[in-house]
N, C-alpha and C positions, 0 to 999 in steps of 0.2 A: 524312383525319384522322390525325395522328401518334400512335402508341401510346407512352406513357411507359414507359421501361424499368423504372424502379423506381416503384412506386405507394405506397411506404411514406410514411406521414404520422404526425406527432406532433400530437395535439390537446391544447392546454392550456386548460383552462376559465378564462374571464375574467369569469364572472358574479359577482354581488355577494359571496357568501360566500367564494368562492375568492380574489377580489381582496383581501378583508380579510385573507387569510392569505398575502399576498405572491405571488399568482399572476403578477403582472406581472414580477416579478424572475425567476421560474421560466421564463416565456416568453422573456424576454430571454436567459437563459442557454442555452436550447435553440437559439435563433436564432444565437447566437454559436458554440456548440460542435458542433452537429450536422453530419454530412457533407452536402456540397452536394446530393447526390441525394435527401436526405430533406426533405420539405416540412414545415415547422413552421407550425401554424395556431393562431391565437387563436380558441378556440371559444366558443360560448354555453354555457349550462348543460348539463352532461353527466348531470344527474339524480342526482347522488350528494352533494347538499349536506350540509355538515358534516364531510366526510371529506377535504377538499381541502388544498392545491391538487390537483386531479385531472388526471392525464395519461393519455391513451389512445393507444396505438401501434397503427396500422392498417397492413396488413390483418390482422395477427395477433390483434387484439383483446386486447392485453395492457394491463391497467389498473394504474396506480400511484396510491396515495393519500398525502396528507400530504407531498407532495414539496416539499423546500426547495431553494433555488438551489444550495446546496453539494452536493446529491445528483445534480444534472443531469449532471455529468461522469461519474459511475459508470454512469448509464443510457446516456449517449452512447457511452462506450467499450465497455461489456460487451454492451449490447443492440443498439444501432444499428450498431456497427462489427463486432462478433463474432457477433451473432445469438443471444446467450444472455440471456434476461431476468434482471434483478437480483432474485432470489427473495426476499430479505429485505425488499424494498420493495413487493412486489406487494400489490394490494388484495385482502384475504382474502375479501371477499364473493364475488368471482368466481374467485379462484385459491387452491387449497389447497397446503400445503407438500408437496413431493414425497418427503420422508423422514420 
């Protein structure tokens, strides 16, 4: 079995509530903009209904809430390419401000 060098994945909720909040556009933007070594996955409900579209970056377990397609470029550039989560967009239920 081959071990995958990068196991980073981006899960974008595509369940009912997130879909109503344009999650399909967010998913398409991640698929277009993400580095090739990052797997972008249309996920089922991530259990945070009403805060979407929800995005979960693994294996770091970094959550983003209320993501719109215009914000995907910032997450892609700053988090996926540089490795620094976009603090202003983090889901506050799981991430506190560092300052």
